[in-house]
TORPA-4810 file (N, C-alpha, C, O; in nm, 3 decimals):
<nodes>
NODE_1_0.118_1.936_1.187_0.095_1.816_1.090_-0.060_1.814_1.063_-0.137_1.865_1.144_M
NODE_2_-0.085_1.781_0.999_-0.312_1.791_0.922_-0.375_1.779_1.010_-0.308_1.691_1.065_A
NODE_3_-0.456_1.796_1.076_-0.543_1.728_1.136_-0.620_1.581_1.032_-0.621_1.558_0.912_R
NODE_4_-0.683_1.499_1.166_-0.705_1.394_1.010_-0.894_1.391_0.987_-0.984_1.382_1.071_F
NODE_5_-0.896_1.396_0.920_-1.027_1.398_0.894_-1.129_1.259_0.805_-1.154_1.232_0.688_I
NODE_6_-1.165_1.200_0.942_-1.199_1.077_0.967_-1.352_1.109_0.855_-1.446_1.188_0.861_R
NODE_7_-1.288_0.946_0.712_-1.367_0.886_0.590_-1.482_0.924_0.665_-1.491_0.989_0.770_P
NODE_8_-1.601_0.850_0.564_-1.737_0.864_0.583_-1.779_0.688_0.518_-1.740_0.642_0.411_S
NODE_9_-1.840_0.638_0.590_-1.882_0.455_0.539_-1.884_0.461_0.371_-1.828_0.385_0.292_K
NODE_10_-1.982_0.598_0.343_-1.899_0.625_0.154_-1.823_0.574_0.121_-1.826_0.454_0.094_E
NODE_11_-1.679_0.684_0.105_-1.571_0.714_0.103_-1.522_0.560_0.139_-1.521_0.473_0.052_E
NODE_12_-1.475_0.531_0.292_-1.465_0.397_0.252_-1.464_0.305_0.208_-1.371_0.226_0.195_V
NODE_13_-1.611_0.297_0.165_-1.668_0.171_0.074_-1.630_0.151_-0.090_-1.593_0.058_-0.162_R
NODE_14_-1.668_0.328_-0.108_-1.583_0.396_-0.263_-1.404_0.284_-0.212_-1.381_0.164_-0.229_A
NODE_15_-1.325_0.386_-0.154_-1.222_0.322_-0.119_-1.229_0.193_-0.141_-1.194_0.142_-0.247_R
NODE_16_-1.250_0.163_-0.094_-1.217_-0.047_-0.042_-1.215_-0.118_-0.197_-1.124_-0.189_-0.239_R
NODE_17_-1.368_-0.072_-0.290_-1.419_-0.126_-0.356_-1.268_-0.097_-0.476_-1.243_-0.197_-0.544_K
NODE_18_-1.174_0.025_-0.502_-1.157_0.102_-0.562_-1.016_0.075_-0.509_-0.944_0.170_-0.543_A
NODE_19_-0.930_-0.041_-0.422_-0.795_-0.117_-0.431_-0.832_-0.135_-0.448_-0.865_-0.069_-0.546_L
NODE_20_-0.957_-0.289_-0.412_-0.971_-0.430_-0.464_-0.921_-0.433_-0.614_-0.827_-0.479_-0.678_G
NODE_21_-1.039_-0.355_-0.635_-0.912_-0.345_-0.808_-0.835_-0.336_-0.846_-0.755_-0.399_-0.915_E
NODE_22_-0.847_-0.254_-0.808_-0.632_-0.157_-0.798_-0.582_-0.368_-0.799_-0.550_-0.420_-0.906_K
NODE_23_-0.586_-0.415_-0.724_-0.515_-0.490_-0.643_-0.531_-0.658_-0.752_-0.472_-0.765_-0.760_A
NODE_24_-0.597_-0.618_-0.789_-0.732_-0.776_-0.887_-0.588_-0.702_-0.971_-0.474_-0.748_-0.960_A
NODE_25_-0.624_-0.580_-1.054_-0.480_-0.581_-1.174_-0.373_-0.634_-1.142_-0.281_-0.678_-1.212_A
NODE_26_-0.385_-0.628_-1.055_-0.169_-0.588_-0.995_-0.105_-0.486_-0.981_0.013_-0.500_-0.950_G
NODE_27_-0.175_-0.312_-1.004_-0.133_-0.216_-0.987_-0.110_-0.209_-0.886_-0.019_-0.129_-0.866_R
NODE_28_-0.144_-0.250_-0.809_-0.091_-0.263_-0.620_0.019_-0.177_-0.603_-0.008_-0.110_-0.702_L
NODE_29_0.168_-0.099_-0.540_0.241_-0.072_-0.512_0.277_-0.006_-0.393_0.245_0.113_-0.390_R
NODE_30_0.359_-0.069_-0.250_0.419_-0.029_-0.143_0.522_0.064_-0.182_0.601_0.010_-0.260_F
NODE_31_0.545_0.162_-0.161_0.443_0.198_-0.061_0.323_0.285_-0.112_0.231_0.345_-0.057_P
NODE_32_0.360_0.267_-0.235_0.288_0.464_-0.290_0.199_0.405_-0.251_0.199_0.413_-0.128_D
NODE_33_0.105_0.338_-0.294_-0.026_0.290_-0.201_-0.090_0.259_-0.111_-0.205_0.215_-0.124_D
NODE_34_-0.017_0.278_0.027_-0.011_0.255_0.140_-0.101_0.372_0.164_-0.209_0.391_0.108_L
NODE_35_-0.076_0.406_0.204_-0.208_0.601_0.226_-0.335_0.502_0.193_-0.412_0.442_0.267_K
NODE_36_-0.321_0.511_0.006_-0.459_0.418_0.064_-0.556_0.381_0.122_-0.669_0.422_0.148_E
NODE_37_-0.426_0.201_0.154_-0.479_0.141_0.184_-0.513_0.214_0.388_-0.583_0.152_0.468_I
NODE_38_-0.474_0.287_0.405_-0.441_0.294_0.528_-0.625_0.376_0.531_-0.716_0.334_0.603_R
NODE_39_-0.640_0.525_0.408_-0.750_0.528_0.467_-0.875_0.485_0.423_-0.978_0.550_0.439_M
NODE_40_-0.867_0.356_0.355_-0.939_0.273_0.302_-0.991_0.180_0.432_-1.105_0.133_0.443_T
NODE_41_-0.872_0.165_0.538_-0.950_0.169_0.625_-1.000_0.286_0.762_-1.026_0.248_0.876_F
NODE_42_-1.003_0.439_0.712_-1.041_0.505_0.762_-1.011_0.552_0.897_-1.094_0.610_0.968_G
NODE_43_-0.848_0.517_0.942_-0.765_0.491_1.018_-0.668_0.631_0.989_-0.654_0.689_0.881_K
NODE_44_-0.604_0.668_1.131_-0.488_0.806_1.100_-0.443_0.723_1.160_-0.481_0.655_1.256_S
NODE_45_-0.306_0.729_1.066_-0.158_0.723_1.138_-0.139_0.601_1.210_-0.131_0.478_1.206_Q
NODE_46_-0.136_0.728_1.291_-0.190_0.678_1.502_-0.231_0.560_1.519_-0.159_0.465_1.551_E
NODE_47_-0.392_0.557_1.489_-0.468_0.439_1.487_-0.474_0.339_1.338_-0.574_0.271_1.316_E
NODE_48_-0.364_0.340_1.250_-0.295_0.185_1.161_-0.204_0.138_1.216_-0.179_0.018_1.210_F
NODE_49_-0.103_0.263_1.312_0.025_0.232_1.326_0.032_0.067_1.468_0.103_-0.028_1.503_A
NODE_50_-0.150_0.164_1.510_-0.190_-0.005_1.582_-0.263_-0.083_1.594_-0.327_-0.118_1.693_A
NODE_51_-0.260_-0.123_1.476_-0.330_-0.223_1.415_-0.170_-0.356_1.333_-0.141_-0.473_1.312_L
NODE_52_-0.134_-0.249_1.322_-0.038_-0.378_1.278_0.063_-0.284_1.325_0.099_-0.201_1.241_I
NODE_53_0.115_-0.279_1.435_0.162_-0.305_1.511_0.333_-0.192_1.531_0.438_-0.213_1.592_G
NODE_54_0.289_-0.089_1.453_0.391_-0.034_1.429_0.372_0.116_1.541_0.294_0.147_1.631_L
NODE_55_0.505_0.189_1.467_0.445_0.343_1.565_0.382_0.480_1.461_0.336_0.443_1.354_T
NODE_56_0.382_0.544_1.472_0.288_0.611_1.398_0.407_0.658_1.269_0.380_0.631_1.151_R
NODE_57_0.516_0.719_1.300_0.623_0.757_1.322_0.670_0.645_1.201_0.706_0.709_1.103_R
NODE_58_0.678_0.540_1.184_0.702_0.456_1.104_0.624_0.416_0.973_0.679_0.365_0.875_Q
NODE_59_0.467_0.448_0.982_0.388_0.434_0.941_0.421_0.587_0.862_0.419_0.567_0.741_V
NODE_60_0.441_0.686_0.884_0.401_0.832_0.786_0.614_0.799_0.671_0.640_0.846_0.560_A
NODE_61_0.716_0.707_0.763_0.840_0.733_0.637_0.773_0.619_0.581_0.796_0.594_0.463_E
NODE_62_0.685_0.539_0.653_0.678_0.410_0.518_0.577_0.453_0.345_0.603_0.432_0.226_M
NODE_63_0.439_0.530_0.431_0.423_0.652_0.334_0.463_0.775_0.290_0.378_0.861_0.267_E
NODE_64_0.584_0.798_0.273_0.696_0.948_0.252_0.745_0.756_0.086_0.716_0.737_-0.032_S
NODE_65_0.818_0.682_0.186_0.934_0.650_0.099_1.046_0.637_0.144_1.149_0.607_0.085_G
NODE_66_1.025_0.664_0.269_1.187_0.738_0.377_1.183_0.603_0.443_1.204_0.599_0.564_N
NODE_67_1.153_0.465_0.361_1.134_0.361_0.517_1.148_0.189_0.414_1.081_0.137_0.325_A
NODE_68_1.272_0.153_0.491_1.322_0.041_0.349_1.242_-0.078_0.492_1.308_-0.131_0.582_N
NODE_69_1.049_-0.096_0.468_1.058_-0.207_0.560_1.089_-0.401_0.545_1.183_-0.448_0.481_P
NODE_70_1.051_-0.431_0.572_1.065_-0.546_0.631_0.936_-0.591_0.560_0.826_-0.540_0.544_T
NODE_71_1.006_-0.730_0.516_0.855_-0.826_0.472_0.769_-0.822_0.609_0.667_-0.752_0.610_Y
NODE_72_0.804_-0.892_0.719_0.738_-0.891_0.798_0.623_-0.830_0.875_0.540_-0.876_0.953_E
NODE_73_0.659_-0.652_0.801_0.585_-0.534_0.801_0.423_-0.508_0.687_0.310_-0.462_0.704_T
NODE_74_0.536_-0.594_0.528_0.513_-0.579_0.436_0.344_-0.656_0.477_0.233_-0.605_0.475_I
NODE_75_0.388_-0.795_0.511_0.328_-0.874_0.548_0.171_-0.860_0.644_0.059_-0.909_0.626_M
NODE_76_0.212_-0.794_0.722_0.115_-0.774_0.803_0.040_-0.656_0.735_-0.064_-0.641_0.800_R
NODE_77_0.044_-0.580_0.651_-0.019_-0.447_0.643_-0.121_-0.579_0.509_-0.243_-0.570_0.501_V
NODE_78_-0.067_-0.651_0.451_-0.112_-0.756_0.350_-0.281_-0.784_0.400_-0.390_-0.760_0.348_G
NODE_79_-0.236_-0.846_0.525_-0.315_-0.954_0.616_-0.420_-0.892_0.592_-0.513_-0.942_0.530_R
NODE_80_-0.420_-0.767_0.642_-0.563_-0.614_0.637_-0.630_-0.741_0.581_-0.659_-0.838_0.651_L
NODE_81_-0.651_-0.733_0.457_-0.686_-0.700_0.275_-0.700_-0.855_0.237_-0.734_-0.872_0.120_F
NODE_82_-0.674_-1.016_0.342_-0.610_-1.114_0.339_-0.500_-1.106_0.135_-0.502_-1.191_0.046_G
NODE_83_-0.407_-0.936_0.141_-0.321_-0.993_0.044_-0.189_-1.118_0.101_-0.169_-1.177_0.207_Y
NODE_84_-0.139_-1.116_0.004_-0.030_-1.190_-0.037_0.016_-1.085_-0.103_-0.042_-1.001_-0.170_G
NODE_85_0.229_-1.114_-0.050_0.343_-1.047_-0.123_0.422_-1.126_-0.251_0.513_-1.208_-0.244_L
NODE_86_0.335_-1.059_-0.399_0.383_-1.208_-0.465_0.436_-1.061_-0.592_0.434_-0.939_-0.579_A
NODE_87_0.490_-1.178_-0.737_0.539_-1.049_-0.811_0.479_-1.068_-0.845_0.436_-1.181_-0.820_F
NODE_88_0.397_-0.971_-0.952_0.349_-0.888_-1.062_0.459_-0.914_-1.163_0.577_-0.906_-1.129_V
NODE_89_0.411_-0.956_-1.333_0.412_-0.792_-1.454_0.411_-0.705_-1.394_0.333_-0.664_-1.308_P
NODE_90_0.567_-0.643_-1.468_0.517_-0.454_-1.466_0.464_-0.468_-1.602_0.529_-0.565_-1.641_D
NODE_91_0.419_-0.448_-1.660_0.357_-0.353_-1.798_0.430_-0.275_-1.912_0.416_-0.258_-2.033_R
NODE_92_0.516_-0.237_-1.810_0.574_-0.088_-1.829_0.683_-0.124_-1.927_0.746_-0.229_-1.924_S
NODE_93_0.709_0.031_-2.067_0.811_0.021_-2.175_0.985_-0.024_-2.035_1.089_-0.062_-2.089_D
NODE_94_0.983_-0.014_-1.919_1.139_0.054_-1.884_1.136_-0.127_-1.889_1.243_-0.172_-1.930_E
NODE_95_1.046_-0.219_-1.859_0.995_-0.355_-1.840_1.101_-0.397_-1.941_1.223_-0.415_-1.931_A
NODE_96_0.977_-0.412_-2.087_0.980_-0.375_-2.180_1.190_-0.479_-2.205_1.255_-0.584_-2.209_D
NODE_97_1.189_-0.322_-2.214_1.422_-0.242_-2.248_1.487_-0.400_-2.174_1.564_-0.478_-2.230_E
NODE_98_1.431_-0.412_-2.043_1.488_-0.516_-1.967_1.479_-0.649_-1.960_1.519_-0.742_-1.891_N
NODE_99_1.420_-0.629_-2.046_1.382_-0.840_-2.121_1.483_-0.780_-2.200_1.597_-0.824_-2.189_V
NODE_100_1.462_-0.690_-2.277_1.533_-0.690_-2.450_1.672_-0.712_-2.394_1.725_-0.819_-2.422_Q
NODE_101_1.733_-0.629_-2.324_1.889_-0.629_-2.277_1.922_-0.769_-2.247_2.024_-0.807_-2.304_G
NODE_102_1.837_-0.897_-2.136_1.908_-0.986_-2.109_1.900_-1.107_-2.241_1.945_-1.221_-2.242_F
NODE_103_1.823_-1.030_-2.351_1.780_-1.184_-2.413_1.945_-1.084_-2.492_2.015_-1.184_-2.472_R
NODE_104_2.032_-0.997_-2.546_2.104_-0.988_-2.654_2.208_-1.068_-2.624_2.299_-1.084_-2.705_S
</nodes>
């Protein structure tokens, strides 16, 4: 396992700003951005797990996309930032194709 290198205060501030902008634009995705959320707090997987009431292994599995977190788990992570769970319009071409398929 790689050794965790704690980010500087400046790095944490920059990450929080970038994460907030990404969330405001509706581009924050779970589990893709879970590691970035954790790093925004400057926490190791073990520290972050303790913060949200999980094990380090559960956090690692969620970050790698190998877990199926419950609604409650996702909400615990979101509450750290004051985020809720919502449907956000997908602006991808694939979403447009799916909608076209329903209209036909």
